GULUMMAR-496570 format. One record per atom (N, C-alpha, C): residue number from 0; residue in three letters; atom name; y, z, x. Coordinates in steps of 0.05 Angstrom, whole numbers, m for minus. Layout:
REM GULUMMAR-496570
nr=NUM, rest=ALA, atom=CA, y=Y, z=Z, x=X
...
This chain:
REM GULUMMAR-496570
nr=0, rest=PRO, atom=N, y=m206, z=718, x=m22
nr=0, rest=PRO, atom=CA, y=m219, z=740, x=m24
nr=0, rest=PRO, atom=C, y=m210, z=761, x=m42
nr=1, rest=PRO, atom=N, y=m226, z=773, x=m53
nr=1, rest=PRO, atom=CA, y=m216, z=798, x=m72
nr=1, rest=PRO, atom=C, y=m194, z=815, x=m53
nr=2, rest=SER, atom=N, y=m178, z=829, x=m67
nr=2, rest=SER, atom=CA, y=m158, z=848, x=m56
nr=2, rest=SER, atom=C, y=m173, z=876, x=m52
nr=3, rest=ILE, atom=N, y=m165, z=880, x=m29
nr=3, rest=ILE, atom=CA, y=m168, z=916, x=m32
nr=3, rest=ILE, atom=C, y=m162, z=936, x=m41
nr=4, rest=PRO, atom=N, y=m176, z=956, x=m60
nr=4, rest=PRO, atom=CA, y=m151, z=974, x=m80
nr=4, rest=PRO, atom=C, y=m131, z=980, x=m53
nr=5, rest=ASP, atom=N, y=m111, z=992, x=m62
nr=5, rest=ASP, atom=CA, y=m93, z=1003, x=m52
nr=5, rest=ASP, atom=C, y=m101, z=1039, x=m45
nr=6, rest=GLU, atom=N, y=m115, z=1043, x=m51
nr=6, rest=GLU, atom=CA, y=m122, z=1069, x=m47
nr=6, rest=GLU, atom=C, y=m140, z=1081, x=m26
nr=7, rest=SER, atom=N, y=m164, z=1055, x=m20
nr=7, rest=SER, atom=CA, y=m181, z=1049, x=m2
nr=7, rest=SER, atom=C, y=m161, z=1041, x=22
nr=8, rest=LEU, atom=N, y=m137, z=1018, x=16
nr=8, rest=LEU, atom=CA, y=m122, z=1018, x=43
nr=8, rest=LEU, atom=C, y=m115, z=1045, x=55
nr=9, rest=ARG, atom=N, y=m101, z=1062, x=40
nr=9, rest=ARG, atom=CA, y=m89, z=1086, x=45
nr=9, rest=ARG, atom=C, y=m105, z=1102, x=60
nr=10, rest=ALA, atom=N, y=m129, z=1107, x=54
nr=10, rest=ALA, atom=CA, y=m153, z=1119, x=61
nr=10, rest=ALA, atom=C, y=m164, z=1116, x=89
nr=11, rest=SER, atom=N, y=m163, z=1083, x=90
nr=11, rest=SER, atom=CA, y=m178, z=1078, x=121
nr=11, rest=SER, atom=C, y=m149, z=1073, x=143
nr=12, rest=ILE, atom=N, y=m120, z=1073, x=133
nr=12, rest=ILE, atom=CA, y=m95, z=1068, x=146
nr=12, rest=ILE, atom=C, y=m100, z=1096, x=157
nr=13, rest=LEU, atom=N, y=m99, z=1119, x=136
nr=13, rest=LEU, atom=CA, y=m100, z=1150, x=145
nr=13, rest=LEU, atom=C, y=m124, z=1158, x=164
nr=14, rest=ALA, atom=N, y=m152, z=1152, x=156
nr=14, rest=ALA, atom=CA, y=m169, z=1157, x=177
nr=14, rest=ALA, atom=C, y=m166, z=1140, x=204
nr=15, rest=LYS, atom=N, y=m149, z=1117, x=210
nr=15, rest=LYS, atom=CA, y=m148, z=1110, x=232
nr=15, rest=LYS, atom=C, y=m125, z=1124, x=258
nr=16, rest=LEU, atom=N, y=m107, z=1132, x=232
nr=16, rest=LEU, atom=CA, y=m82, z=1141, x=248
nr=16, rest=LEU, atom=C, y=m92, z=1177, x=251
nr=17, rest=ALA, atom=N, y=m112, z=1183, x=238
nr=17, rest=ALA, atom=CA, y=m126, z=1204, x=250
nr=17, rest=ALA, atom=C, y=m133, z=1210, x=279
nr=18, rest=VAL, atom=N, y=m159, z=1186, x=278
nr=18, rest=VAL, atom=CA, y=m170, z=1184, x=311
nr=18, rest=VAL, atom=C, y=m154, z=1175, x=329
nr=19, rest=ASP, atom=N, y=m129, z=1165, x=329
nr=19, rest=ASP, atom=CA, y=m118, z=1150, x=354
nr=19, rest=ASP, atom=C, y=m103, z=1171, x=358
nr=20, rest=GLU, atom=N, y=m106, z=1169, x=388
nr=20, rest=GLU, atom=CA, y=m92, z=1192, x=409
nr=20, rest=GLU, atom=C, y=m54, z=1197, x=404
nr=21, rest=ARG, atom=N, y=m45, z=1163, x=396
nr=21, rest=ARG, atom=CA, y=m17, z=1168, x=401
nr=21, rest=ARG, atom=C, y=m5, z=1176, x=376
nr=22, rest=THR, atom=N, y=m22, z=1183, x=346
nr=22, rest=THR, atom=CA, y=m12, z=1189, x=327
nr=22, rest=THR, atom=C, y=m26, z=1214, x=312
nr=23, rest=ALA, atom=N, y=m47, z=1224, x=324
nr=23, rest=ALA, atom=CA, y=m69, z=1239, x=311
nr=23, rest=ALA, atom=C, y=m48, z=1266, x=304
nr=24, rest=GLN, atom=N, y=m35, z=1274, x=336
nr=24, rest=GLN, atom=CA, y=m19, z=1300, x=322
nr=24, rest=GLN, atom=C, y=4, z=1305, x=307
nr=25, rest=PHE, atom=N, y=9, z=1281, x=291
nr=25, rest=PHE, atom=CA, y=35, z=1275, x=274
nr=25, rest=PHE, atom=C, y=25, z=1276, x=240
nr=26, rest=ASP, atom=N, y=39, z=1290, x=234
nr=26, rest=ASP, atom=CA, y=37, z=1296, x=207
nr=26, rest=ASP, atom=C, y=53, z=1272, x=186
nr=27, rest=LEU, atom=N, y=37, z=1245, x=185
nr=27, rest=LEU, atom=CA, y=45, z=1223, x=172
nr=27, rest=LEU, atom=C, y=38, z=1220, x=151
nr=28, rest=ARG, atom=N, y=54, z=1204, x=124
nr=28, rest=ARG, atom=CA, y=51, z=1201, x=102
nr=28, rest=ARG, atom=C, y=51, z=1176, x=102
nr=29, rest=VAL, atom=N, y=29, z=1165, x=88
nr=29, rest=VAL, atom=CA, y=21, z=1140, x=77
nr=29, rest=VAL, atom=C, y=19, z=1133, x=58
nr=30, rest=GLY, atom=N, y=29, z=1114, x=38
nr=30, rest=GLY, atom=CA, y=27, z=1106, x=16
nr=30, rest=GLY, atom=C, y=26, z=1071, x=13
nr=31, rest=VAL, atom=N, y=10, z=1063, x=m5
nr=31, rest=VAL, atom=CA, y=0, z=1033, x=m8
nr=31, rest=VAL, atom=C, y=9, z=1023, x=m32
nr=32, rest=LEU, atom=N, y=14, z=998, x=m36
nr=32, rest=LEU, atom=CA, y=28, z=994, x=m68
nr=32, rest=LEU, atom=C, y=29, z=956, x=m59
nr=33, rest=ASN, atom=N, y=11, z=951, x=m77
nr=33, rest=ASN, atom=CA, y=5, z=921, x=m74
nr=33, rest=ASN, atom=C, y=1, z=914, x=m48
nr=34, rest=GLY, atom=N, y=m13, z=925, x=m26
nr=34, rest=GLY, atom=CA, y=m22, z=918, x=m2
nr=34, rest=GLY, atom=C, y=m6, z=922, x=14
nr=35, rest=ILE, atom=N, y=19, z=932, x=10
nr=35, rest=ILE, atom=CA, y=38, z=926, x=27
nr=35, rest=ILE, atom=C, y=35, z=973, x=42
nr=36, rest=ALA, atom=N, y=35, z=974, x=61
nr=36, rest=ALA, atom=CA, y=38, z=1005, x=72
nr=36, rest=ALA, atom=C, y=66, z=1015, x=73
nr=37, rest=HIS, atom=N, y=69, z=1038, x=65
nr=37, rest=HIS, atom=CA, y=93, z=1055, x=72
nr=37, rest=HIS, atom=C, y=79, z=1070, x=85
nr=38, rest=LEU, atom=N, y=94, z=1079, x=113
nr=38, rest=LEU, atom=CA, y=96, z=1101, x=124
nr=38, rest=LEU, atom=C, y=120, z=1116, x=130
nr=39, rest=ALA, atom=N, y=116, z=1142, x=120
nr=39, rest=ALA, atom=CA, y=140, z=1163, x=144
nr=39, rest=ALA, atom=C, y=128, z=1188, x=149
nr=40, rest=GLY, atom=N, y=150, z=1198, x=158
nr=40, rest=GLY, atom=CA, y=142, z=1225, x=173
nr=40, rest=GLY, atom=C, y=160, z=1219, x=201
nr=41, rest=THR, atom=N, y=151, z=1241, x=214
nr=41, rest=THR, atom=CA, y=172, z=1245, x=237
nr=41, rest=THR, atom=C, y=150, z=1247, x=271
nr=42, rest=VAL, atom=N, y=156, z=1230, x=289
nr=42, rest=VAL, atom=CA, y=141, z=1230, x=316
nr=42, rest=VAL, atom=C, y=167, z=1235, x=335
nr=43, rest=VAL, atom=N, y=154, z=1242, x=363
nr=43, rest=VAL, atom=CA, y=174, z=1244, x=377
nr=43, rest=VAL, atom=C, y=185, z=1224, x=404
nr=44, rest=SER, atom=N, y=171, z=1199, x=396
nr=44, rest=SER, atom=CA, y=181, z=1169, x=412
nr=44, rest=SER, atom=C, y=178, z=1143, x=396
nr=45, rest=LEU, atom=N, y=186, z=1123, x=402
nr=45, rest=LEU, atom=CA, y=194, z=1105, x=396
nr=45, rest=LEU, atom=C, y=158, z=1088, x=390
nr=46, rest=VAL, atom=N, y=147, z=1100, x=426
nr=46, rest=VAL, atom=CA, y=120, z=1095, x=428
nr=46, rest=VAL, atom=C, y=104, z=1100, x=406
nr=47, rest=GLN, atom=N, y=102, z=1125, x=390
nr=47, rest=GLN, atom=CA, y=80, z=1134, x=368
nr=47, rest=GLN, atom=C, y=85, z=1122, x=347
nr=48, rest=ARG, atom=N, y=117, z=1117, x=343
nr=48, rest=ARG, atom=CA, y=127, z=1105, x=310
nr=48, rest=ARG, atom=C, y=122, z=1064, x=312
nr=49, rest=THR, atom=N, y=120, z=1055, x=335
nr=49, rest=THR, atom=CA, y=112, z=1037, x=338
nr=49, rest=THR, atom=C, y=80, z=1026, x=335
nr=50, rest=ALA, atom=N, y=65, z=1055, x=348
nr=50, rest=ALA, atom=CA, y=39, z=1051, x=349
nr=50, rest=ALA, atom=C, y=29, z=1057, x=321
nr=51, rest=ALA, atom=N, y=37, z=1077, x=303
nr=51, rest=ALA, atom=CA, y=27, z=1079, x=279
nr=51, rest=ALA, atom=C, y=28, z=1049, x=266
nr=52, rest=GLU, atom=N, y=57, z=1035, x=267
nr=52, rest=GLU, atom=CA, y=57, z=1003, x=254
nr=52, rest=GLU, atom=C, y=31, z=991, x=259
nr=53, rest=GLU, atom=N, y=33, z=991, x=281
nr=53, rest=GLU, atom=CA, y=6, z=970, x=288
nr=53, rest=GLU, atom=C, y=m21, z=974, x=282
nr=54, rest=ILE, atom=N, y=m29, z=1006, x=282
nr=54, rest=ILE, atom=CA, y=m51, z=1008, x=267
nr=54, rest=ILE, atom=C, y=m56, z=1002, x=241
nr=55, rest=ALA, atom=N, y=m27, z=1012, x=220
nr=55, rest=ALA, atom=CA, y=m37, z=1006, x=194
nr=55, rest=ALA, atom=C, y=m28, z=967, x=189
nr=56, rest=GLN, atom=N, y=m18, z=955, x=204
nr=56, rest=GLN, atom=CA, y=m17, z=935, x=201
nr=56, rest=GLN, atom=C, y=m46, z=921, x=209
nr=57, rest=ARG, atom=N, y=m69, z=930, x=231
nr=57, rest=ARG, atom=CA, y=m98, z=919, x=235
nr=57, rest=ARG, atom=C, y=m113, z=929, x=222
nr=58, rest=VAL, atom=N, y=m108, z=936, x=191
nr=58, rest=VAL, atom=CA, y=m132, z=947, x=171
nr=58, rest=VAL, atom=C, y=m133, z=921, x=153
nr=59, rest=ASP, atom=N, y=m154, z=917, x=153
nr=59, rest=ASP, atom=CA, y=m162, z=890, x=136
nr=59, rest=ASP, atom=C, y=m155, z=896, x=108
nr=60, rest=GLY, atom=N, y=m136, z=875, x=106
nr=60, rest=GLY, atom=CA, y=m118, z=878, x=71
nr=60, rest=GLY, atom=C, y=m97, z=889, x=66
nr=61, rest=VAL, atom=N, y=m89, z=895, x=90
nr=61, rest=VAL, atom=CA, y=m55, z=899, x=94
nr=61, rest=VAL, atom=C, y=m36, z=879, x=95
nr=62, rest=ARG, atom=N, y=m18, z=883, x=76
nr=62, rest=ARG, atom=CA, y=m8, z=850, x=74
nr=62, rest=ARG, atom=C, y=24, z=853, x=89
nr=63, rest=GLY, atom=N, y=32, z=877, x=95
nr=63, rest=GLY, atom=CA, y=59, z=890, x=108
nr=63, rest=GLY, atom=C, y=60, z=915, x=106
nr=64, rest=VAL, atom=N, y=85, z=915, x=124
nr=64, rest=VAL, atom=CA, y=87, z=950, x=134
nr=64, rest=VAL, atom=C, y=121, z=957, x=126
nr=65, rest=VAL, atom=N, y=120, z=978, x=122
nr=65, rest=VAL, atom=CA, y=146, z=988, x=114
nr=65, rest=VAL, atom=C, y=149, z=1016, x=127
nr=66, rest=ASN, atom=N, y=156, z=1015, x=146
nr=66, rest=ASN, atom=CA, y=156, z=1035, x=168
nr=66, rest=ASN, atom=C, y=180, z=1050, x=171
nr=67, rest=ARG, atom=N, y=176, z=1077, x=158
nr=67, rest=ARG, atom=CA, y=208, z=1092, x=151
nr=67, rest=ARG, atom=C, y=206, z=1116, x=167
nr=68, rest=ILE, atom=N, y=180, z=1119, x=190
nr=68, rest=ILE, atom=CA, y=177, z=1146, x=203
nr=68, rest=ILE, atom=C, y=203, z=1150, x=220
nr=69, rest=GLU, atom=N, y=207, z=1169, x=218
nr=69, rest=GLU, atom=CA, y=239, z=1176, x=238
nr=69, rest=GLU, atom=C, y=226, z=1182, x=281
nr=70, rest=ALA, atom=N, y=239, z=1173, x=279
nr=70, rest=ALA, atom=CA, y=237, z=1181, x=315
nr=70, rest=ALA, atom=C, y=268, z=1180, x=335
nr=71, rest=PRO, atom=N, y=266, z=1189, x=360
nr=71, rest=PRO, atom=CA, y=294, z=1183, x=373
nr=71, rest=PRO, atom=C, y=292, z=1153, x=379
nr=72, rest=GLY, atom=N, y=320, z=1135, x=370
nr=72, rest=GLY, atom=CA, y=324, z=1118, x=375
nr=72, rest=GLY, atom=C, y=316, z=1092, x=356
nr=73, rest=ALA, atom=N, y=303, z=1108, x=331
nr=73, rest=ALA, atom=CA, y=294, z=1081, x=314
nr=73, rest=ALA, atom=C, y=317, z=1082, x=293
nr=74, rest=PRO, atom=N, y=311, z=1056, x=286
nr=74, rest=PRO, atom=CA, y=335, z=1047, x=255
nr=74, rest=PRO, atom=C, y=338, z=1074, x=240
nr=75, rest=SER, atom=N, y=365, z=1081, x=225
nr=75, rest=SER, atom=CA, y=361, z=1106, x=214
nr=75, rest=SER, atom=C, y=387, z=1093, x=189
nr=76, rest=PRO, atom=N, y=375, z=1094, x=163
nr=76, rest=PRO, atom=CA, y=346, z=1097, x=156
nr=76, rest=PRO, atom=C, y=328, z=1083, x=164
nr=77, rest=ALA, atom=N, y=303, z=1088, x=180
nr=77, rest=ALA, atom=CA, y=288, z=1066, x=186
nr=77, rest=ALA, atom=C, y=280, z=1048, x=154
nr=78, rest=ARG, atom=N, y=290, z=1024, x=154
nr=78, rest=ARG, atom=CA, y=279, z=1009, x=133
nr=78, rest=ARG, atom=C, y=269, z=987, x=132
nr=79, rest=THR, atom=N, y=257, z=986, x=160
nr=79, rest=THR, atom=CA, y=247, z=957, x=168
nr=79, rest=THR, atom=C, y=221, z=945, x=156
nr=80, rest=ILE, atom=N, y=226, z=924, x=149
nr=80, rest=ILE, atom=CA, y=198, z=911, x=132
nr=80, rest=ILE, atom=C, y=184, z=893, x=159
nr=81, rest=HIS, atom=N, y=160, z=892, x=158
nr=81, rest=HIS, atom=CA, y=142, z=878, x=179
nr=81, rest=HIS, atom=C, y=128, z=866, x=156
nr=82, rest=LEU, atom=N, y=116, z=840, x=150
nr=82, rest=LEU, atom=CA, y=101, z=828, x=139
nr=82, rest=LEU, atom=C, y=84, z=816, x=147
nr=83, rest=ASN, atom=N, y=62, z=822, x=147
nr=83, rest=ASN, atom=CA, y=30, z=811, x=159
nr=83, rest=ASN, atom=C, y=21, z=784, x=150
nr=84, rest=PHE, atom=N, y=43, z=762, x=164
nr=84, rest=PHE, atom=CA, y=23, z=735, x=161
nr=84, rest=PHE, atom=C, y=6, z=720, x=179
nr=85, rest=LYS, atom=N, y=m21, z=736, x=174
nr=85, rest=LYS, atom=CA, y=m39, z=730, x=207
nr=85, rest=LYS, atom=C, y=m54, z=702, x=202
nr=86, rest=ASP, atom=N, y=m52, z=686, x=180
nr=86, rest=ASP, atom=CA, y=m58, z=662, x=182
nr=86, rest=ASP, atom=C, y=m38, z=642, x=185
nr=87, rest=GLN, atom=N, y=m13, z=653, x=196
nr=87, rest=GLN, atom=CA, y=8, z=628, x=202
nr=87, rest=GLN, atom=C, y=12, z=630, x=222
nr=88, rest=LYS, atom=N, y=6, z=612, x=243
nr=88, rest=LYS, atom=CA, y=18, z=612, x=283
nr=88, rest=LYS, atom=C, y=44, z=594, x=281
């Protein structure tokens, strides 16, 4: 399938973050490069940090997520990369 432009993926992720009650109140930054979403910003708990990552991973066309969102208890600096291999079980 043809790849979705990074800017379209970024817009989709931002839209989904804005409507999810777990992430809507935070000013999260999203960048997408070659289908890899990079998340940054600050949240108040690991629940919101994980939610943002899951939201980004569920967007069609996203190949992976680099979660650099700061939260209490998060790895610091947060540089964990989770690649999305949906078709591999």
